[in-house]
C-alpha positions as CSV (number, residue, x, y, z in Angstrom):
1,X,18.0,-3.8,68.9
2,X,20.1,-5.7,66.3
3,X,17.0,-7.5,65.1
4,X,15.0,-4.3,64.7
5,X,17.9,-2.6,62.9
6,X,18.2,-5.6,60.6
7,X,14.5,-5.5,59.8
8,X,14.7,-1.7,59.1
9,X,17.6,-2.2,56.8
10,X,15.8,-5.0,55.0
11,X,12.7,-2.9,54.7
12,X,14.7,0.0,53.3
13,X,16.3,-2.3,50.7
14,X,12.9,-3.6,49.7
15,X,11.6,0.0,49.3
16,X,14.6,0.9,47.2
17,X,14.1,-2.1,45.0
18,X,10.4,-1.3,44.5
19,X,11.4,2.3,43.7
20,X,13.8,1.2,41.1
21,X,11.2,-1.1,39.5
22,X,8.6,1.7,39.6
23,X,11.0,4.0,37.7
24,X,11.8,1.3,35.2
25,X,8.1,0.6,34.5
26,X,7.4,4.3,34.2
27,X,10.3,4.7,31.7
28,X,9.0,1.8,29.7
29,X,5.5,3.3,29.7
30,X,6.7,6.6,28.5
31,X,8.7,5.0,25.7
32,X,5.6,3.0,24.7
33,X,3.4,6.2,24.7
34,X,6.0,8.0,22.6
35,X,6.1,5.2,20.1
36,X,2.3,5.1,19.8
37,X,2.3,8.9,19.2
38,X,4.8,8.6,16.4
39,X,2.9,5.9,14.5
40,X,1.6,7.3,11.2
41,X,-2.0,6.7,10.0
42,X,-2.3,4.3,7.1
43,X,-4.0,4.5,3.7
44,X,-4.2,1.4,1.5
45,X,-3.8,0.8,-2.2
46,X,-5.5,-2.3,-3.5
47,X,-3.8,-4.6,-6.0
48,X,-5.8,-7.5,-7.4
49,X,-4.4,-10.1,-9.7
50,X,-4.1,-13.8,-10.4
51,X,-1.7,-14.9,-7.7
52,X,-2.8,-18.5,-8.1
53,X,-4.0,-20.5,-11.1
54,X,-2.9,-20.7,-14.7
55,X,-2.1,-17.0,-14.9
56,X,-0.2,-16.7,-11.6
57,X,2.9,-15.6,-13.4
58,X,1.2,-12.2,-14.1
59,X,0.3,-11.8,-10.4
60,X,3.8,-12.6,-9.2
61,X,5.2,-10.3,-11.8
62,X,3.3,-7.3,-10.6
63,X,3.3,-7.8,-6.8
64,X,7.0,-7.3,-6.5
65,X,6.8,-4.0,-8.4
66,X,4.0,-3.0,-6.1
67,X,6.0,-3.9,-3.0
68,X,9.0,-1.9,-4.4
69,X,6.9,1.1,-5.1
70,X,5.2,1.1,-1.6
71,X,8.6,0.5,0.1
72,X,10.1,3.5,-1.7
73,X,7.2,5.9,-0.9
74,X,7.2,5.0,2.8
75,X,11.0,5.4,2.9
76,X,10.4,8.9,1.6
77,X,8.0,9.7,4.4
78,X,4.7,8.5,3.0
79,X,2.1,10.8,1.5
80,X,0.6,13.7,3.5
81,X,1.5,12.2,6.8
82,X,0.1,8.8,5.9
83,X,2.0,5.6,5.4
84,X,0.9,3.5,2.5
85,X,0.0,-0.2,2.9
86,X,-0.5,-2.6,0.1
87,X,-3.8,-4.6,0.1
88,X,-2.9,-7.4,-2.4
89,X,-5.7,-9.9,-3.1
90,X,-5.9,-12.9,-5.4
91,X,-8.7,-13.4,-7.9
92,X,-7.0,-16.4,-9.6
93,X,-8.2,-15.0,-12.9
94,X,-11.7,-16.2,-12.0
95,X,-14.5,-13.6,-12.7
96,X,-16.6,-14.9,-9.8
97,X,-13.8,-14.5,-7.3
98,X,-12.9,-11.2,-8.9
99,X,-16.4,-9.9,-8.0
100,X,-16.0,-11.1,-4.4
101,X,-12.6,-9.5,-4.0
102,X,-13.7,-6.2,-5.5
103,X,-16.7,-6.1,-3.0
104,X,-14.3,-6.7,-0.1
105,X,-12.0,-3.9,-1.1
106,X,-14.9,-1.6,-1.7
107,X,-16.0,-2.1,2.0
108,X,-12.6,-1.1,3.4
109,X,-12.6,2.6,4.0
110,X,-8.8,2.7,4.2
111,X,-8.5,1.6,0.5
112,X,-8.2,4.7,-1.6
113,X,-7.7,3.2,-5.0
114,X,-7.4,-0.2,-6.7
115,X,-5.3,-1.3,-9.6
116,X,-6.1,-4.6,-11.3
117,X,-7.3,-7.2,-12.4
118,X,-4.8,-7.8,-15.2
119,X,-7.2,-9.9,-17.4
120,X,-10.0,-8.6,-19.5
121,X,-12.6,-10.9,-18.0
122,X,-11.9,-10.2,-14.4
123,X,-11.5,-6.5,-15.0
124,X,-14.9,-6.3,-16.7
125,X,-16.8,-7.8,-13.8
126,X,-15.0,-5.9,-11.1
127,X,-15.1,-2.4,-12.6
128,X,-18.8,-1.9,-12.0
129,X,-18.4,-2.8,-8.3
130,X,-15.8,-0.2,-7.8
131,X,-17.8,2.3,-9.7
132,X,-20.9,1.7,-7.5
133,X,-18.7,2.1,-4.3
134,X,-17.1,5.3,-5.6
135,X,-13.7,3.6,-5.3
136,X,-11.2,4.8,-7.9
137,X,-10.1,1.9,-10.1
138,X,-7.2,1.7,-12.6
139,X,-7.7,-1.1,-15.1
140,X,-4.4,-2.9,-15.8
141,X,-3.3,-5.7,-18.2
142,X,-3.7,-3.8,-21.4
143,X,-2.3,-0.5,-22.7
144,X,-1.5,2.0,-21.4
145,X,-0.8,-0.3,-18.4
146,X,0.1,-3.5,-20.3
147,X,3.0,-5.8,-21.3
148,X,6.4,-4.2,-21.9
149,X,9.6,-6.0,-22.8
150,X,11.6,-6.4,-19.6
151,X,14.9,-6.2,-21.5
152,X,14.1,-2.5,-22.1
153,X,13.7,-1.7,-18.5
154,X,16.6,0.2,-16.8
155,X,19.2,-1.8,-15.0
156,X,18.6,0.0,-11.7
157,X,15.0,-1.0,-11.7
158,X,15.9,-4.7,-12.3
159,X,18.3,-4.5,-9.3
160,X,15.7,-2.9,-7.1
161,X,13.0,-5.3,-8.2
162,X,15.2,-8.4,-7.6
163,X,16.0,-7.0,-4.1
164,X,12.4,-7.3,-2.9
165,X,11.8,-10.8,-4.2
166,X,12.4,-13.7,-1.9
167,X,14.2,-15.9,-4.4
168,X,15.8,-13.3,-6.8
169,X,13.1,-13.5,-9.4
170,X,13.5,-11.4,-12.4
171,X,11.1,-8.8,-13.8
172,X,8.6,-10.0,-16.4
173,X,6.5,-8.3,-19.0
174,X,4.1,-6.6,-16.5
175,X,6.6,-5.5,-13.9
176,X,7.4,-2.2,-15.5
177,X,3.8,-1.2,-16.1
178,X,2.8,-2.1,-12.6
179,X,5.6,0.1,-11.1
180,X,4.7,3.0,-13.4
181,X,1.0,2.7,-12.4
182,X,1.9,3.1,-8.8
183,X,3.9,6.2,-9.6
184,X,0.8,7.6,-11.2
185,X,-1.1,6.9,-8.0
186,X,1.6,8.6,-5.9
187,X,1.3,11.7,-8.1
188,X,-2.5,11.8,-7.7
189,X,-2.3,11.4,-4.0
190,X,0.3,14.1,-3.7
191,X,-1.9,16.4,-5.7
192,X,-4.8,15.8,-3.3
193,X,-2.5,16.6,-0.3
194,X,-1.5,19.8,-2.0
195,X,-5.1,20.9,-2.6
196,X,-6.8,19.4,0.4
197,X,-4.1,19.1,3.0
198,X,-4.5,15.4,3.6
199,X,-5.5,12.3,1.7
200,X,-8.0,11.0,4.3
201,X,-9.6,7.6,4.7
202,X,-13.1,8.7,3.8
203,X,-15.5,8.7,0.8
204,X,-14.5,12.3,0.2
205,X,-10.8,11.2,0.2
206,X,-11.6,8.5,-2.4
207,X,-13.4,11.0,-4.5
208,X,-10.5,13.4,-4.4
209,X,-8.0,10.8,-5.4
210,X,-10.3,9.7,-8.2
211,X,-10.6,13.2,-9.6
212,X,-6.8,13.7,-9.3
213,X,-6.3,10.6,-11.4
214,X,-8.5,11.7,-14.3
215,X,-6.4,12.6,-17.3
216,X,-3.3,12.6,-15.2
217,X,-0.2,11.3,-17.0
218,X,3.1,9.9,-15.9
219,X,6.0,9.4,-18.3
220,X,7.4,6.2,-16.9
221,X,9.8,3.4,-17.9
222,X,7.1,1.9,-20.2
223,X,6.0,5.1,-21.8
224,X,3.0,7.4,-21.0
225,X,0.8,6.0,-18.3
226,X,-2.6,7.5,-17.7
227,X,-6.2,6.9,-16.7
228,X,-8.9,8.0,-19.2
229,X,-11.8,10.0,-17.8
230,X,-14.2,7.4,-19.1
231,X,-12.4,4.7,-17.0
232,X,-12.3,6.7,-13.8
233,X,-14.7,5.3,-11.2
234,X,-14.1,7.5,-8.2
235,X,-15.8,10.8,-9.2
């Protein structure tokens, strides 16, 4: 009798323990599903520059502006329900590597627009690749997206820029132009959302962003930033 009662009590305790574990696992599963449901889809903006080699100072000058711009737009909720990811690739200022990098970005359907390559030689060889792929491309490194005296940039930009650098680097001559170029991209994407409802990771989405960039202007820290229709590759 006592042995049977003890066994029954032990069995009841085990069942209760399994029940508690089951409830815990179910709660964790529901939390996981809720988290997955809340994840926003992602669109990418390509940034290509010389992050290595003799001209690496240009690359490191612009990448922190890009990170700052992307961080700000995502903190504001993204664009049209999409979060923005930065696809930053190095071409080392080498035309051959620039072609390879451009081809890689053109194959990624999530990349909606590319800004680069910050030197005349690398930009010249990469631009036709983007054009053939129908991927909007913003040439950078020369006016209207060129060097600008960092001393003339606002103090709040300097503070925000330095906050995203790992070693408190200071903004250089291309930091302001890079940041302004990203603001131009956000405007174009927002215009697509207003007209189409979404940005979309498709060829149609790329085309829409390309058209929205044509002759669009943005009055930024470095002056008027724009993309000439003759330079636009995503139509």
